[in-house]
All heavy atoms as TSV, in Angstrom:
chain	resi	resn	atom	element	x	y	z
A	1	MET	N	N	12.009	36.170	-8.062
A	1	MET	CA	C	11.772	34.826	-7.551
A	1	MET	C	C	12.005	33.790	-8.704
A	1	MET	O	O	12.516	32.733	-8.463
A	1	MET	CB	C	10.337	34.714	-7.051
A	1	MET	CG	C	10.087	33.433	-6.357
A	1	MET	SD	S	11.037	33.258	-4.875
A	1	MET	CE	C	10.260	31.854	-4.113
A	2	CYS	N	N	11.591	34.131	-9.969
A	2	CYS	CA	C	11.846	33.230	-11.104
A	2	CYS	C	C	13.271	33.044	-11.360
A	2	CYS	O	O	13.638	31.849	-11.678
A	2	CYS	CB	C	11.120	33.827	-12.292
A	2	CYS	SG	S	9.374	33.855	-12.284
A	3	LEU	N	N	14.098	34.034	-11.179
A	3	LEU	CA	C	15.492	33.832	-11.349
A	3	LEU	C	C	16.145	32.896	-10.405
A	3	LEU	O	O	16.947	31.988	-10.735
A	3	LEU	CB	C	16.281	35.195	-11.330
A	3	LEU	CG	C	17.689	35.181	-11.519
A	3	LEU	CD1	C	18.088	34.600	-12.962
A	3	LEU	CD2	C	18.416	36.539	-11.419
A	4	LEU	N	N	15.787	33.093	-9.083
A	4	LEU	CA	C	16.220	32.128	-8.050
A	4	LEU	C	C	15.802	30.685	-8.350
A	4	LEU	O	O	16.577	29.737	-8.215
A	4	LEU	CB	C	15.703	32.574	-6.679
A	4	LEU	CG	C	16.107	31.726	-5.527
A	4	LEU	CD1	C	17.622	31.578	-5.371
A	4	LEU	CD2	C	15.481	32.198	-4.210
A	5	ARG	N	N	14.596	30.493	-8.769
A	5	ARG	CA	C	14.060	29.249	-9.139
A	5	ARG	C	C	14.821	28.606	-10.246
A	5	ARG	O	O	15.173	27.449	-10.243
A	5	ARG	CB	C	12.553	29.256	-9.447
A	5	ARG	CG	C	11.835	27.941	-9.556
A	5	ARG	CD	C	10.399	28.119	-9.736
A	5	ARG	NE	N	9.770	28.553	-8.492
A	5	ARG	CZ	C	8.548	28.967	-8.421
A	5	ARG	NH1	N	7.821	29.142	-9.465
A	5	ARG	NH2	N	8.135	29.355	-7.244
A	6	LEU	N	N	15.163	29.369	-11.268
A	6	LEU	CA	C	15.889	28.890	-12.390
A	6	LEU	C	C	17.360	28.467	-12.017
A	6	LEU	O	O	17.795	27.424	-12.402
A	6	LEU	CB	C	16.012	29.984	-13.455
A	6	LEU	CG	C	16.712	29.666	-14.747
A	6	LEU	CD1	C	16.176	28.475	-15.538
A	6	LEU	CD2	C	16.870	30.896	-15.681
A	7	ILE	N	N	17.992	29.318	-11.169
A	7	ILE	CA	C	19.291	28.949	-10.708
A	7	ILE	C	C	19.284	27.639	-9.889
A	7	ILE	O	O	20.148	26.821	-10.017
A	7	ILE	CB	C	19.881	30.144	-9.844
A	7	ILE	CG1	C	20.107	31.333	-10.689
A	7	ILE	CG2	C	21.126	29.729	-9.103
A	7	ILE	CD1	C	20.462	32.590	-9.966
A	8	LEU	N	N	18.291	27.549	-9.002
A	8	LEU	CA	C	18.232	26.294	-8.182
A	8	LEU	C	C	17.960	25.083	-9.073
A	8	LEU	O	O	18.577	23.970	-8.798
A	8	LEU	CB	C	17.132	26.423	-7.155
A	8	LEU	CG	C	17.392	27.377	-5.980
A	8	LEU	CD1	C	16.186	27.540	-5.103
A	8	LEU	CD2	C	18.636	26.999	-5.203
A	9	LYS	N	N	17.140	25.195	-10.099
A	9	LYS	CA	C	16.882	24.118	-10.915
A	9	LYS	C	C	18.169	23.681	-11.755
A	9	LYS	O	O	18.472	22.570	-11.814
A	9	LYS	CB	C	15.787	24.532	-11.962
A	9	LYS	CG	C	15.318	23.408	-12.946
A	9	LYS	CD	C	14.252	23.882	-13.858
A	9	LYS	CE	C	13.899	22.774	-14.812
A	9	LYS	NZ	N	12.858	23.090	-15.772
A	10	LYS	N	N	18.950	24.691	-12.248
A	10	LYS	CA	C	20.154	24.418	-12.982
A	10	LYS	C	C	21.166	23.765	-12.079
A	10	LYS	O	O	21.867	22.819	-12.413
A	10	LYS	CB	C	20.737	25.651	-13.710
A	10	LYS	CG	C	19.931	26.014	-14.784
A	10	LYS	CD	C	20.539	27.190	-15.538
A	10	LYS	CE	C	19.821	27.587	-16.765
A	10	LYS	NZ	N	20.309	27.035	-17.994
A	11	SER	N	N	21.234	24.222	-10.820
A	11	SER	CA	C	22.115	23.642	-9.837
A	11	SER	C	C	21.795	22.223	-9.515
A	11	SER	O	O	22.630	21.330	-9.453
A	11	SER	CB	C	22.098	24.523	-8.535
A	11	SER	OG	O	22.933	23.966	-7.588
A	12	LEU	N	N	20.550	21.900	-9.353
A	12	LEU	CA	C	20.089	20.558	-9.147
A	12	LEU	C	C	20.423	19.623	-10.309
A	12	LEU	O	O	20.881	18.516	-10.098
A	12	LEU	CB	C	18.604	20.508	-8.812
A	12	LEU	CG	C	17.937	19.086	-8.609
A	12	LEU	CD1	C	18.616	18.514	-7.378
A	12	LEU	CD2	C	16.424	19.184	-8.398
A	13	ILE	N	N	20.176	20.126	-11.553
A	13	ILE	CA	C	20.469	19.351	-12.727
A	13	ILE	C	C	21.942	19.036	-12.749
A	13	ILE	O	O	22.387	17.823	-13.049
A	13	ILE	CB	C	20.008	20.094	-13.985
A	13	ILE	CG1	C	18.476	20.067	-14.008
A	13	ILE	CG2	C	20.566	19.366	-15.293
A	13	ILE	CD1	C	17.888	20.942	-15.110
A	14	PHE	N	N	22.767	20.048	-12.482
A	14	PHE	CA	C	24.317	19.853	-12.484
A	14	PHE	C	C	24.638	18.804	-11.457
A	14	PHE	O	O	25.431	17.883	-11.724
A	14	PHE	CB	C	24.948	21.161	-12.268
A	14	PHE	CG	C	26.504	20.978	-12.073
A	14	PHE	CD1	C	27.301	20.729	-13.151
A	14	PHE	CD2	C	27.028	21.113	-10.837
A	14	PHE	CE1	C	28.657	20.591	-13.044
A	14	PHE	CE2	C	28.440	20.780	-10.709
A	14	PHE	CZ	C	29.191	20.608	-11.759
A	15	HIS	N	N	24.133	18.949	-10.254
A	15	HIS	CA	C	24.369	17.964	-9.209
A	15	HIS	C	C	24.028	16.574	-9.483
A	15	HIS	O	O	24.823	15.580	-9.276
A	15	HIS	CB	C	23.656	18.405	-7.923
A	15	HIS	CG	C	23.837	17.456	-6.792
A	15	HIS	ND1	N	24.988	17.371	-6.060
A	15	HIS	CD2	C	22.971	16.505	-6.256
A	15	HIS	CE1	C	24.840	16.417	-5.088
A	15	HIS	NE2	N	23.707	15.879	-5.179
A	16	LEU	N	N	22.869	16.306	-10.129
A	16	LEU	CA	C	22.487	15.030	-10.476
A	16	LEU	C	C	23.387	14.489	-11.569
A	16	LEU	O	O	23.667	13.264	-11.641
A	16	LEU	CB	C	21.017	15.049	-10.942
A	16	LEU	CG	C	19.959	15.287	-9.833
A	16	LEU	CD1	C	18.563	15.415	-10.426
A	16	LEU	CD2	C	20.061	14.319	-8.739
A	17	GLN	N	N	23.760	15.231	-12.635
A	17	GLN	CA	C	24.680	14.787	-13.634
A	17	GLN	C	C	25.957	14.419	-13.061
A	17	GLN	O	O	26.580	13.431	-13.454
A	17	GLN	CB	C	24.747	15.883	-14.797
A	17	GLN	CG	C	23.550	16.041	-15.548
A	17	GLN	CD	C	23.683	17.242	-16.572
A	17	GLN	OE1	O	24.444	18.090	-16.349
A	17	GLN	NE2	N	22.775	17.192	-17.550
A	18	PHE	N	N	26.519	15.305	-12.221
A	18	PHE	CA	C	27.849	15.023	-11.559
A	18	PHE	C	C	27.753	13.670	-10.824
A	18	PHE	O	O	28.655	12.857	-10.880
A	18	PHE	CB	C	28.214	16.211	-10.622
A	18	PHE	CG	C	29.442	15.864	-9.889
A	18	PHE	CD1	C	30.666	16.045	-10.527
A	18	PHE	CD2	C	29.438	15.434	-8.632
A	18	PHE	CE1	C	31.857	15.798	-9.834
A	18	PHE	CE2	C	30.546	15.182	-7.874
A	18	PHE	CZ	C	31.784	15.362	-8.547
A	19	LYS	N	N	26.700	13.486	-10.032
A	19	LYS	CA	C	26.555	12.286	-9.192
A	19	LYS	C	C	26.539	11.076	-10.018
A	19	LYS	O	O	27.144	10.094	-9.811
A	19	LYS	CB	C	25.238	12.418	-8.354
A	19	LYS	CG	C	25.051	11.339	-7.417
A	19	LYS	CD	C	23.734	11.560	-6.602
A	19	LYS	CE	C	23.426	10.383	-5.686
A	19	LYS	NZ	N	22.244	10.572	-4.940
A	20	LYS	N	N	25.782	11.134	-11.217
A	20	LYS	CA	C	25.690	9.976	-12.111
A	20	LYS	C	C	26.991	9.693	-12.702
A	20	LYS	O	O	27.463	8.521	-12.720
A	20	LYS	CB	C	24.627	10.374	-13.192
A	20	LYS	CG	C	24.433	9.197	-14.235
A	20	LYS	CD	C	23.445	9.627	-15.216
A	20	LYS	CE	C	23.277	8.624	-16.311
A	20	LYS	NZ	N	22.284	9.023	-17.349
A	21	LEU	N	N	27.697	10.649	-13.140
A	21	LEU	CA	C	29.054	10.510	-13.769
A	21	LEU	C	C	30.077	9.997	-12.752
A	21	LEU	O	O	30.940	9.083	-13.112
A	21	LEU	CB	C	29.531	11.788	-14.433
A	21	LEU	CG	C	28.823	12.217	-15.706
A	21	LEU	CD1	C	29.333	13.593	-16.148
A	21	LEU	CD2	C	29.127	11.209	-16.845
A	22	PHE	N	N	30.099	10.540	-11.581
A	22	PHE	CA	C	30.929	10.113	-10.532
A	22	PHE	C	C	30.677	8.607	-10.190
A	22	PHE	O	O	31.711	7.849	-10.028
A	22	PHE	CB	C	30.832	10.967	-9.313
A	22	PHE	CG	C	31.763	10.542	-8.202
A	22	PHE	CD1	C	33.114	11.000	-8.237
A	22	PHE	CD2	C	31.372	9.798	-7.087
A	22	PHE	CE1	C	33.984	10.708	-7.225
A	22	PHE	CE2	C	32.246	9.422	-6.109
A	22	PHE	CZ	C	33.601	9.885	-6.180
A	23	PHE	N	N	29.502	8.244	-10.102
A	23	PHE	CA	C	29.175	6.813	-9.688
A	23	PHE	C	C	29.596	5.903	-10.778
A	23	PHE	O	O	30.136	4.794	-10.587
A	23	PHE	CB	C	27.683	6.653	-9.399
A	23	PHE	CG	C	27.376	5.290	-8.910
A	23	PHE	CD1	C	27.616	4.898	-7.629
A	23	PHE	CD2	C	26.716	4.352	-9.788
A	23	PHE	CE1	C	27.362	3.583	-7.199
A	23	PHE	CE2	C	26.483	3.104	-9.351
A	23	PHE	CZ	C	26.772	2.743	-8.038
A	24	LYS	N	N	29.365	6.303	-12.035
A	24	LYS	CA	C	29.831	5.468	-13.172
A	24	LYS	C	C	31.338	5.364	-13.160
A	24	LYS	O	O	31.861	4.226	-13.366
A	24	LYS	CB	C	29.423	6.180	-14.510
A	24	LYS	CG	C	29.778	5.382	-15.749
A	24	LYS	CD	C	29.264	6.101	-16.993
A	24	LYS	CE	C	29.720	5.440	-18.250
A	24	LYS	NZ	N	29.393	6.081	-19.470
A	25	TRP	N	N	32.073	6.395	-12.909
A	25	TRP	CA	C	33.523	6.312	-12.850
A	25	TRP	C	C	34.007	5.442	-11.673
A	25	TRP	O	O	34.836	4.678	-11.810
A	25	TRP	CB	C	34.196	7.774	-12.698
A	25	TRP	CG	C	35.624	7.707	-12.327
A	25	TRP	CD1	C	36.614	7.449	-13.101
A	25	TRP	CD2	C	36.106	7.841	-11.022
A	25	TRP	NE1	N	37.839	7.457	-12.415
A	25	TRP	CE2	C	37.526	7.720	-11.108
A	25	TRP	CE3	C	35.518	7.977	-9.725
A	25	TRP	CZ2	C	38.390	7.786	-9.978
A	25	TRP	CZ3	C	36.461	8.104	-8.683
A	25	TRP	CH2	C	37.859	8.024	-8.804
A	26	TYR	N	N	33.324	5.585	-10.542
A	26	TYR	CA	C	33.767	4.916	-9.306
A	26	TYR	C	C	33.551	3.419	-9.411
A	26	TYR	O	O	34.382	2.644	-8.908
A	26	TYR	CB	C	32.988	5.484	-8.064
A	26	TYR	CG	C	33.508	5.040	-6.748
A	26	TYR	CD1	C	34.579	5.628	-6.237
A	26	TYR	CD2	C	32.873	3.998	-6.117
A	26	TYR	CE1	C	35.012	5.203	-5.014
A	26	TYR	CE2	C	33.392	3.545	-4.837
A	26	TYR	CZ	C	34.501	4.169	-4.330
A	26	TYR	OH	O	34.938	3.766	-3.084
A	27	THR	N	N	32.598	3.050	-10.143
A	27	THR	CA	C	32.215	1.618	-10.170
A	27	THR	C	C	32.858	0.975	-11.502
A	27	THR	O	O	32.727	-0.228	-11.705
A	27	THR	CB	C	30.711	1.375	-10.199
A	27	THR	OG1	O	30.148	2.065	-11.237
A	27	THR	CG2	C	30.172	1.751	-8.850
A	28	ASN	N	N	33.442	1.794	-12.357
A	28	ASN	CA	C	34.014	1.217	-13.586
A	28	ASN	C	C	35.245	0.452	-13.522
A	28	ASN	O	O	35.375	-0.646	-14.044
A	28	ASN	CB	C	34.105	2.446	-14.589
A	28	ASN	CG	C	34.409	1.944	-15.961
A	28	ASN	OD1	O	33.964	0.885	-16.365
A	28	ASN	ND2	N	35.191	2.742	-16.683
A	29	ASN	N	N	36.260	0.990	-12.870
A	29	ASN	CA	C	37.568	0.413	-12.797
A	29	ASN	C	C	38.228	0.449	-11.484
A	29	ASN	O	O	38.548	1.524	-10.969
A	29	ASN	CB	C	38.504	1.133	-13.844
A	29	ASN	CG	C	39.763	0.471	-14.171
A	29	ASN	OD1	O	40.351	-0.325	-13.277
A	29	ASN	ND2	N	40.371	0.733	-15.191
A	30	GLU	N	N	38.397	-0.737	-10.916
A	30	GLU	CA	C	38.896	-0.758	-9.484
A	30	GLU	C	C	40.297	-0.160	-9.316
A	30	GLU	O	O	40.606	0.569	-8.406
A	30	GLU	CB	C	38.887	-2.184	-8.991
A	30	GLU	CG	C	39.240	-2.283	-7.465
A	30	GLU	CD	C	39.074	-3.670	-6.941
A	30	GLU	OE1	O	38.401	-4.523	-7.594
A	30	GLU	OE2	O	39.575	-3.898	-5.809
A	31	SER	N	N	41.210	-0.418	-10.254
A	31	SER	CA	C	42.560	0.131	-10.113
A	31	SER	C	C	42.615	1.651	-10.260
A	31	SER	O	O	43.375	2.292	-9.533
A	31	SER	CB	C	43.459	-0.528	-11.136
A	31	SER	OG	O	43.156	-0.164	-12.472
A	32	ASP	N	N	41.816	2.191	-11.184
A	32	ASP	CA	C	41.709	3.674	-11.264
A	32	ASP	C	C	41.206	4.227	-9.928
A	32	ASP	O	O	41.697	5.272	-9.513
A	32	ASP	CB	C	40.811	4.058	-12.361
A	32	ASP	CG	C	41.477	3.874	-13.790
A	32	ASP	OD1	O	42.661	3.570	-13.817
A	32	ASP	OD2	O	40.784	4.030	-14.729
A	33	ARG	N	N	40.156	3.624	-9.399
A	33	ARG	CA	C	39.559	4.088	-8.171
A	33	ARG	C	C	40.532	4.072	-7.004
A	33	ARG	O	O	40.682	5.078	-6.302
A	33	ARG	CB	C	38.410	3.215	-7.792
A	33	ARG	CG	C	37.512	3.763	-6.658
A	33	ARG	CD	C	36.336	2.943	-6.227
A	33	ARG	NE	N	36.828	1.850	-5.432
A	33	ARG	CZ	C	36.650	0.560	-5.738
A	33	ARG	NH1	N	35.983	0.213	-6.854
A	33	ARG	NH2	N	37.109	-0.367	-4.953
A	34	LYS	N	N	41.310	2.997	-6.859
A	34	LYS	CA	C	42.307	2.908	-5.819
A	34	LYS	C	C	43.413	3.962	-6.031
A	34	LYS	O	O	43.846	4.561	-5.082
A	34	LYS	CB	C	42.923	1.486	-5.790
A	34	LYS	CG	C	41.974	0.495	-5.158
A	34	LYS	CD	C	42.606	-0.895	-5.074
A	34	LYS	CE	C	41.696	-1.897	-4.528
A	34	LYS	NZ	N	42.270	-3.182	-4.343
A	35	GLU	N	N	43.798	4.122	-7.257
A	35	GLU	CA	C	44.874	5.175	-7.528
A	35	GLU	C	C	44.316	6.569	-7.106
A	35	GLU	O	O	45.014	7.392	-6.541
A	35	GLU	CB	C	45.210	5.113	-8.988
A	35	GLU	CG	C	46.342	6.061	-9.402
A	35	GLU	CD	C	46.750	5.896	-10.859
A	35	GLU	OE1	O	46.561	4.803	-11.386
A	35	GLU	OE2	O	47.171	6.919	-11.340
A	36	ALA	N	N	43.133	6.857	-7.462
A	36	ALA	CA	C	42.552	8.151	-7.187
A	36	ALA	C	C	42.358	8.365	-5.648
A	36	ALA	O	O	42.663	9.467	-5.091
A	36	ALA	CB	C	41.205	8.320	-7.833
A	37	GLU	N	N	41.939	7.293	-4.998
A	37	GLU	CA	C	41.783	7.383	-3.543
A	37	GLU	C	C	43.186	7.549	-2.846
A	37	GLU	O	O	43.237	8.416	-1.905
A	37	GLU	CB	C	41.210	6.070	-2.914
A	37	GLU	CG	C	39.684	5.948	-3.312
A	37	GLU	CD	C	39.128	4.564	-2.963
A	37	GLU	OE1	O	39.956	3.689	-2.543
A	37	GLU	OE2	O	37.953	4.420	-3.010
A	38	LEU	N	N	44.213	6.927	-3.342
A	38	LEU	CA	C	45.532	7.137	-2.711
A	38	LEU	C	C	46.028	8.549	-2.984
A	38	LEU	O	O	46.660	9.212	-2.102
A	38	LEU	CB	C	46.462	6.046	-3.301
A	38	LEU	CG	C	46.278	4.712	-2.734
A	38	LEU	CD1	C	47.183	3.716	-3.488
A	38	LEU	CD2	C	46.594	4.651	-1.258
A	39	ALA	N	N	45.792	9.061	-4.244
A	39	ALA	CA	C	46.208	10.443	-4.505
A	39	ALA	C	C	45.452	11.423	-3.689
A	39	ALA	O	O	46.093	12.351	-3.190
A	39	ALA	CB	C	45.920	10.732	-6.070
A	40	LEU	N	N	44.172	11.187	-3.377
A	40	LEU	CA	C	43.446	12.129	-2.500
A	40	LEU	C	C	43.966	12.043	-1.124
A	40	LEU	O	O	44.184	13.033	-0.481
A	40	LEU	CB	C	42.028	11.720	-2.580
A	40	LEU	CG	C	41.080	12.531	-1.802
A	40	LEU	CD1	C	41.135	14.022	-2.164
A	40	LEU	CD2	C	39.643	12.108	-1.860
A	41	LEU	N	N	44.239	10.812	-0.641
A	41	LEU	CA	C	44.825	10.715	0.703
A	41	LEU	C	C	46.195	11.421	0.833
A	41	LEU	O	O	46.450	12.100	1.861
A	41	LEU	CB	C	44.963	9.247	1.110
A	41	LEU	CG	C	43.676	8.463	1.465
A	41	LEU	CD1	C	44.012	6.994	1.634
A	41	LEU	CD2	C	43.090	9.070	2.742
A	42	LEU	N	N	47.051	11.274	-0.069
A	42	LEU	CA	C	48.280	11.975	-0.127
A	42	LEU	C	C	48.160	13.475	-0.146
A	42	LEU	O	O	48.828	14.186	0.606
A	42	LEU	CB	C	49.142	11.472	-1.341
A	42	LEU	CG	C	50.469	12.135	-1.509
A	42	LEU	CD1	C	51.349	11.803	-0.197
A	42	LEU	CD2	C	51.131	11.697	-2.649
A	43	TYR	N	N	47.166	13.922	-0.984
A	43	TYR	CA	C	46.965	15.322	-1.019
A	43	TYR	C	C	46.488	15.932	0.295
A	43	TYR	O	O	46.978	16.911	0.790
A	43	TYR	CB	C	45.850	15.603	-2.106
A	43	TYR	CG	C	45.335	17.119	-2.101
A	43	TYR	CD1	C	46.256	18.102	-2.657
A	43	TYR	CD2	C	44.168	17.377	-1.575
A	43	TYR	CE1	C	45.746	19.418	-2.621
A	43	TYR	CE2	C	43.673	18.715	-1.578
A	43	TYR	CZ	C	44.479	19.702	-2.132
A	43	TYR	OH	O	44.056	20.958	-2.067
A	44	VAL	N	N	45.530	15.200	0.957
A	44	VAL	CA	C	45.034	15.647	2.258
A	44	VAL	C	C	46.142	15.623	3.292
A	44	VAL	O	O	46.218	16.494	4.068
A	44	VAL	CB	C	43.791	14.734	2.654
A	44	VAL	CG1	C	43.442	14.992	4.135
A	44	VAL	CG2	C	42.623	14.983	1.737
A	45	TYR	N	N	46.955	14.627	3.226
A	45	TYR	CA	C	48.116	14.561	4.159
A	45	TYR	C	C	49.031	15.701	3.975
A	45	TYR	O	O	49.458	16.330	4.970
A	45	TYR	CB	C	48.845	13.205	3.967
A	45	TYR	CG	C	50.100	13.102	4.801
A	45	TYR	CD1	C	50.086	12.842	6.185
A	45	TYR	CD2	C	51.335	13.269	4.180
A	45	TYR	CE1	C	51.216	12.748	6.857
A	45	TYR	CE2	C	52.499	13.174	4.825
A	45	TYR	CZ	C	52.462	12.975	6.251
A	45	TYR	OH	O	53.597	12.880	6.992
A	46	GLU	N	N	49.378	16.044	2.823
A	46	GLU	CA	C	50.330	17.087	2.443
A	46	GLU	C	C	49.760	18.449	2.858
A	46	GLU	O	O	50.544	19.207	3.483
A	46	GLU	CB	C	50.634	17.085	0.958
A	46	GLU	CG	C	51.543	15.946	0.559
A	46	GLU	CD	C	52.919	15.942	1.110
A	46	GLU	OE1	O	53.481	17.044	1.311
A	46	GLU	OE2	O	53.406	14.876	1.466
A	47	ILE	N	N	48.403	18.750	2.656
A	47	ILE	CA	C	47.998	19.998	3.086
A	47	ILE	C	C	47.767	20.119	4.577
A	47	ILE	O	O	47.861	21.176	5.074
A	47	ILE	CB	C	46.710	20.393	2.317
A	47	ILE	CG1	C	45.565	19.444	2.644
A	47	ILE	CG2	C	46.916	20.548	0.813
A	47	ILE	CD1	C	44.227	19.856	2.110
A	48	ARG	N	N	47.546	19.026	5.212
A	48	ARG	CA	C	47.454	19.034	6.692
A	48	ARG	C	C	48.735	19.100	7.440
A	48	ARG	O	O	48.845	19.572	8.497
A	48	ARG	CB	C	46.693	17.811	7.173
A	48	ARG	CG	C	45.225	17.636	6.625
A	48	ARG	CD	C	44.297	18.456	7.292
A	48	ARG	NE	N	43.976	17.987	8.634
A	48	ARG	CZ	C	43.297	18.596	9.490
A	48	ARG	NH1	N	42.737	19.716	9.207
A	48	ARG	NH2	N	43.127	18.138	10.676
A	49	LYS	N	N	49.771	18.582	6.735
A	49	LYS	CA	C	51.096	18.632	7.286
A	49	LYS	C	C	51.648	19.994	7.582
A	49	LYS	O	O	52.362	20.224	8.480
A	49	LYS	CB	C	52.138	17.823	6.371
A	49	LYS	CG	C	53.411	17.579	6.939
A	49	LYS	CD	C	54.272	16.604	6.149
A	49	LYS	CE	C	54.587	17.178	4.785
A	49	LYS	NZ	N	55.528	16.388	4.054
A	50	ASP	N	N	51.241	20.915	6.687
A	50	ASP	CA	C	51.785	22.332	6.756
A	50	ASP	C	C	51.058	22.928	7.870
A	50	ASP	O	O	51.300	23.589	8.728
A	50	ASP	CB	C	51.434	23.081	5.415
A	50	ASP	CG	C	52.211	22.541	4.295
A	50	ASP	OD1	O	53.263	21.904	4.449
A	50	ASP	OD2	O	51.713	22.661	3.138
């Protein structure tokens, strides 16, 4: 049980750090954000096209 609790705690810490860094990146530079959103849309379109 202690191992599971430790894994869940580390997972939660990673999730919170990722969320904080992602929000900082997302709100930092509008042109970078738009470029990343377009790249993601193109990627999704390309994989769905097949």
